[in-house]
C-alpha positions in Angstrom: 10.5 -8.6 -22.8 8.9 -9.1 -20.2 5.9 -10.3 -21.6 8.0 -13.3 -23.6 8.7 -14.5 -19.9 5.0 -15.6 -18.2 7.1 -16.8 -14.9 9.5 -13.8 -14.4 12.0 -16.5 -12.8 14.7 -14.3 -14.7 15.9 -11.0 -15.9 13.4 -8.6 -15.7 9.8 -9.3 -14.0 7.1 -6.1 -14.8 6.4 -6.8 -11.1 9.7 -5.0 -10.5 7.3 -1.7 -12.0 4.6 -2.3 -10.1 6.2 -2.6 -7.1 8.4 0.8 -8.1 4.9 2.6 -9.0 3.5 1.8 -5.6 6.7 2.7 -3.8 6.1 6.0 -5.4 2.2 6.9 -4.7 2.7 5.9 -1.6 5.4 7.7 -1.0 3.4 11.0 -2.4 0.3 10.4 -0.9 1.0 9.4 2.8 4.3 11.7 2.9 2.6 14.9 2.2 -0.9 14.0 3.5 0.0 12.3 6.8 3.8 13.5 7.8 3.4 16.7 6.6 0.2 17.5 8.1 1.4 18.3 11.4 3.2 21.7 10.3 -0.2 23.9 9.1 -1.8 23.4 12.2 -1.0 26.1 14.7 -0.3 28.7 12.0 -3.3 28.2 10.0 -5.2 28.3 13.0 -3.4 31.5 14.3 -3.8 33.1 11.0 -7.7 32.6 11.5 -7.8 32.9 15.0 -9.3 30.1 15.6 -8.9 26.9 18.6 -7.0 24.3 16.9 -9.5 22.1 17.6 -12.0 23.9 15.3 -9.6 23.9 12.0 -8.5 20.4 12.5 -12.2 19.7 12.0 -11.3 19.8 8.2 -9.1 16.1 8.9 -12.5 14.3 10.4 -14.5 15.5 6.8 -11.2 14.1 4.9 -11.8 11.1 7.2 -15.5 10.9 6.7 -14.7 10.8 3.1 -12.6 8.1 3.2 -14.6 6.1 5.3 -18.1 6.5 2.7 -15.5 6.2 -0.2 -14.2 3.0 0.5 -17.3 0.1 -0.7 -17.4 2.5 -3.6 -13.9 2.8 -5.1 -13.3 -0.4 -3.7 -16.0 -1.3 -6.2 -14.1 0.7 -8.8 -10.9 -0.9 -8.5 -12.2 -3.9 -8.6 -14.1 -3.6 -11.6 -12.2 -1.3 -14.0 -8.7 -0.1 -15.7 -6.5 0.8 -12.3 -5.3 3.4 -14.3 -8.8 5.8 -14.7 -9.7 5.9 -10.7 -6.4 6.3 -9.7 -6.0 9.0 -12.2 -8.8 10.9 -11.1 -8.3 10.7 -7.2 -4.6 12.1 -7.2 -6.6 15.1 -9.4 -8.6 15.4 -6.6 -6.3 15.0 -4.1 -3.5 16.7 -5.3 -6.0 19.9 -6.8 -8.1 20.4 -3.0 -4.4 20.2 -1.4 -3.4 22.5 -3.7 -6.4 24.8 -3.8 -6.2 25.3 0.2 -3.3 28.0 -0.7 -7.1 29.8 -1.7 -8.9 29.3 2.0 -10.3 32.5 2.8 -13.0 31.2 5.9 -12.2 27.7 8.0 -15.2 26.5 6.6 -13.7 26.0 2.8 -10.8 24.0 4.3 -14.4 21.5 5.2 -15.3 21.6 1.3 -11.6 20.8 0.8 -11.1 18.2 2.9 -14.1 16.0 2.0 -12.5 16.4 -2.1 -9.4 15.5 -0.4 -10.8 12.5 1.3 -12.2 11.1 -1.8 -9.0 11.4 -3.4 -6.9 9.6 -0.9 -9.2 6.7 -0.3 -7.7 4.3 -2.4 -4.4 5.6 -1.3 -4.2 5.4 1.6 -5.4 2.0 2.7 -5.9 -0.3 -1.1 -3.9 0.3 -3.6 0.2 -0.7 -2.0 -1.1 -4.0 -0.4 -3.6 -4.9 -3.7 -1.2 -4.1 -5.7 1.6 -6.1 -4.0 -0.6 -9.1 -3.4 -2.0 -9.4 -6.8 1.8 -9.3 -8.5 4.7 -11.4 -5.9 3.8 -14.5 -4.3 6.8 -13.8 -1.7 8.1 -11.3 0.6 5.3 -9.8 0.5 5.4 -8.2 3.7 9.0 -6.5 3.1 7.8 -5.3 -0.2 4.4 -3.4 1.5 6.9 -2.5 3.8 9.7 -0.5 1.0 6.4 0.7 -1.1 5.1 2.5 2.1 8.9 3.2 4.2 9.4 6.5 0.6 6.4 8.3 2.5 8.9 9.0 5.6 11.1 10.2 3.2 8.5 12.7 1.9 8.0 13.1 5.3 11.9 13.9 6.4 12.5 15.9 3.3 9.7 18.7 3.1 8.5 19.0 7.1 11.3 21.5 7.6 10.9 23.0 3.9 7.2 23.1 4.9 8.5 24.9 8.2 11.1 27.5 6.5 8.3 28.2 4.1 5.2 28.8 5.9 7.4 31.0 8.9 8.3 33.5 6.0 5.8 35.4 6.3 2.0 35.8 7.7 0.7 33.8 5.1 3.4 31.8 4.4 1.5 28.7 4.4 0.1 29.7 1.6 2.5 29.0 -0.4 3.4 25.5 1.6 -0.4 24.6 0.2 -0.1 25.0 -3.4 3.3 23.7 -3.8 3.0 20.6 -1.5 -0.7 19.7 -4.2 1.5 19.8 -7.1 4.0 17.7 -6.3 1.6 15.3 -5.5 0.2 14.9 -8.6 3.6 15.5 -10.7 4.4 12.8 -8.3 1.5 10.5 -8.8 -0.2 10.8 -12.0 2.8 10.1 -14.2 2.4 6.2 -12.4 -1.4 5.5 -12.6 -1.5 6.5 -16.3 1.8 5.2 -17.3 2.8 2.1 -15.5 -0.4 0.6 -13.5 -1.7 -3.0 -14.4 -4.3 -4.4 -12.3 -2.7 -8.1 -12.3 0.1 -9.9 -13.9 -2.3 -11.6 -16.6 -3.0 -8.5 -17.8 0.9 -8.9 -19.2 1.1 -12.1 -19.8 2.4 -13.1 -16.6 2.2 -14.8 -13.2 3.2 -13.5 -9.9 6.3 -13.2 -9.2 8.0 -16.1 -7.5 4.4 -17.9 -8.3 7.1 -21.1 -9.0 9.4 -21.4 -5.7 8.6 -24.5 -4.4 8.9 -22.5 -1.1 5.7 -20.3 -1.5 2.9 -20.9 0.9 -0.8 -21.3 0.7 -1.5 -17.9 1.4 0.4 -16.5 -1.4 -1.6 -18.7 -4.0 -4.7 -17.5 -3.4 -6.0 -19.6 -0.1 -8.0 -18.6 2.6 -11.6 -18.1 4.1 -14.1 -16.9 1.9 -15.0 -13.2 3.3 -18.9 -13.8 3.9 -17.1 -16.1 7.1 -14.4 -14.0 7.9 -16.7 -11.1 7.8 -18.5 -13.4 11.1 -15.2 -14.1 13.1 -14.4 -13.0 16.3 -11.1 -12.7 14.7 -12.5 -10.0 12.7 -13.7 -7.7 15.3 -10.1 -8.2 17.1 -8.6 -7.0 13.8 -11.2 -4.1 13.4 -10.3 -2.9 16.9 -6.3 -3.6 16.5 -6.5 -0.7 13.8 -8.6 1.9 16.0 -5.2 1.5 17.8 -3.2 2.0 15.3 -5.4 4.9 13.8 -5.1 6.8 17.7 -1.3 6.2 16.8 -1.9 7.4 12.8 -3.8 10.3 14.4 -1.7 11.8 17.2 1.2 11.4 14.9 -0.2 14.8 13.1 0.3 16.6 16.9 4.2 16.2 17.4 4.7 19.2 16.2 1.8 21.5 18.2 2.8 19.4 21.0 6.9 20.8 20.5 5.0 24.0 19.8 3.4 23.8 23.3 6.4 23.6 25.2 7.9 26.8 23.9 7.5 28.4 27.8 9.2 26.1 29.5 11.7 24.4 26.2 12.0 27.1 23.9 14.6 25.0 22.2 12.3 21.8 21.8 9.8 24.4 20.2 12.2 25.7 17.7 13.0 21.9 16.9 9.4 21.5 15.6 9.9 20.3 12.4 12.9 18.9 13.2 11.2 16.5 15.5 8.9 15.0 13.0 11.0 14.3 10.8 13.5 12.4 12.9 9.6 10.9 13.2 9.5 10.1 9.6 13.6 9.3 9.6 11.4 6.5 12.1 8.7 5.8 10.4 11.5 4.3 7.0 13.5 2.5 9.7 10.2 1.0 10.8 8.5 0.1 7.7 11.6 -1.7 6.0 12.2 -3.4 9.9 8.6 -4.2 10.2 8.6 -5.5 6.7 11.2 -7.9 7.3 10.1 -9.4 10.5 7.0 -9.8 9.5 8.1 -11.5 6.2 9.2 -14.3 9.4 7.1 -13.9 12.2 3.5 -11.7 11.9 3.8 -12.2 15.6 6.8 -10.2 16.4 6.3 -7.9 13.9 3.0 -6.9 16.2 5.3 -7.1 19.7 7.7 -4.4 18.2 5.2 -2.3 16.6 4.0 -1.7 19.8 6.8 -1.5 22.1 8.7 1.2 20.2 5.4 3.0 20.3 5.1 2.7 24.2 8.9 3.6 24.4 8.8 6.6 22.3 5.9 8.3 23.9 6.9 7.6 27.2 10.2 9.8 26.2 8.7 12.5 24.5 6.7 12.8 28.0 9.3 12.4 30.5 12.5 13.7 29.1 11.1 17.4 27.4 13.9 19.1 28.6 16.4 16.7 27.4 16.5 17.3 23.1 18.8 14.1 22.5 16.8 12.0 24.4 12.9 13.6 22.5 15.3 12.9 19.0 15.4 9.0 20.4 11.5 9.3 21.2 10.7 10.2 17.9 12.7 7.7 16.4 10.6 5.1 18.4 7.1 6.9 17.5 8.2 6.6 14.6 8.8 3.1 14.3 5.2 2.7 15.9 4.2 5.0 13.2 5.0 2.3 10.4 2.8 -0.1 11.6 -0.4 1.4 10.7 0.8 1.8 7.5 1.6 -2.4 7.0 0.7 -4.3 10.2 -3.1 -4.4 9.3 -2.8 -5.6 6.1 -0.1 -7.9 6.9 -2.5 -9.1 9.8 -5.7 -9.9 8.0 -3.6 -12.0 5.2 -2.3 -14.2 7.8 -5.3 -14.3 10.0 -7.8 -15.3 6.6 -5.3 -15.6 3.2 -5.3 -14.8 0.1 -8.7 -15.4 -1.1 -10.4 -12.0 0.2 -7.9 -10.1 0.9 -9.2 -6.8 -0.9 -13.3 -7.2 0.8 -11.9 -8.0 4.2 -9.4 -5.6 4.2 -11.6 -2.9 3.0 -13.9 -3.4 5.5 -11.8 -3.8 8.1 -10.0 -0.5 7.1 -13.6 1.7 6.7 -13.6 1.1 10.7 -10.0 2.7 11.2 -10.8 5.9 8.9 -14.5 6.0 11.0 -13.0 6.0 13.8 -9.9 8.5 12.4 -13.0 11.2 11.7 -13.5 12.0 15.5 -9.6 11.2 16.4 -8.1 14.3 15.5 -10.8 17.1 16.5 -10.5 14.7 19.9 -7.0 15.2 20.5 -7.6 18.8 19.7 -10.2 19.2 22.5 -8.0 17.4 25.2 -5.1 19.4 24.0 -6.8 22.7 24.6 -7.5 21.5 28.4 -4.7 22.3 31.6 -2.5 19.5 31.0 -1.9 20.2 27.5 -1.0 17.1 25.3 -0.2 15.1 28.0 -3.2 12.8 28.4 -3.4 12.8 24.6 0.4 11.2 24.3 -0.5 8.9 27.2 -3.4 7.6 25.1 -1.3 6.6 22.6 0.8 4.8 25.0 -2.3 2.9 25.8 -3.2 2.0 22.7 0.3 0.7 21.9 -0.1 -2.2 24.4 -3.8 -2.8 23.5 -3.1 -3.5 19.6 0.0 -5.9 21.0 -2.8 -7.8 22.8 -5.8 -8.0 20.4 -3.4 -8.6 17.7 -1.9 -11.9 19.4 -5.3 -12.6 20.4 -6.5 -12.3 16.3 -2.9 -14.6 15.2 -4.4 -17.5 18.1 -8.0 -17.5 16.7 -7.0 -17.6 13.1 -5.5 -21.1 13.8 -8.9 -22.5 14.9 -9.8 -21.0 11.7 -7.3 -23.3 9.7 -8.8 -25.8 6.9 
């Protein structure tokens, strides 16, 4: 049916199946890897009797693996049937997650962190924006946001479940790791094997919406060539932007530990650590949908809204630990800002440089984000071990949000000079 409709103007277009597949892959991979990792840090480090910073080094290894793998996997995705590399990566990601249940020493986490990072590489930066840009000519921002939004649903559902499993016994974290790893593979593999196709031409189609007269040049493949874009000041500003977003991404995993650190003064906040993280993920869902819609109207406004939400959310988490309700509000706002880590950079690249060499430019920018994440997680762990605890960590996050607003707007201003 889909093959007989080259433009997909009426009836069912296979692009909808691609969007569904991208949504599920992002939900499962990002949801379990980023939204649910934080609940393991404190109980696992306590079990092995090591500082949290020592355990969290496996996240640095994880991010090193992503940084190293990005160019290689990016080339594979451009040259091969996507079903092959994506299926292999799904097995690496879910299998490594599950095998963490068998770790008997902290260094085992480091080994599995590397293989997990290799598996995560295509899902964290490339799959969703690349597929949506390849298959859709309009509503790209909204669709990227929609596809990424369900990672927050995974976090909202499985953070409380995982927390209860972990608390069920001294080694409850093993059962949680095993369950989450199996769910990763079960959720991703059916789509990577049976649904994914590289581009509309593989199904005898054009992009969905390609015949819309209002579609702009960005959607039709126009833009700045990569060899020029990578040498511009705009590219450097977007690199700073993604690093600021990565600060929020890595700090987000420590929110449950921050809540637990307040136990002596505010035990009700500590007891609600899993709920607070779940609310962050609810905010993430709302943020992805809202930012996707806003970015289709104005990328500049999307940058501003995300930054302000992050500043306000982190400020509330810091200033009002005695008011659980206000902590929940802060968690929602932080979730809105956290949504920018999944959507804003890719749309900023598209807005500044167009679609001509989008994947090449995005992969280069993403490598800087992944590289910073290598030092981000252990850095926050080390700072949190200090006398001020998590206060400077959250303060750094608020400053990063402000910087992201400034450099994002500077990049958009600079992009105007590249037009034509």
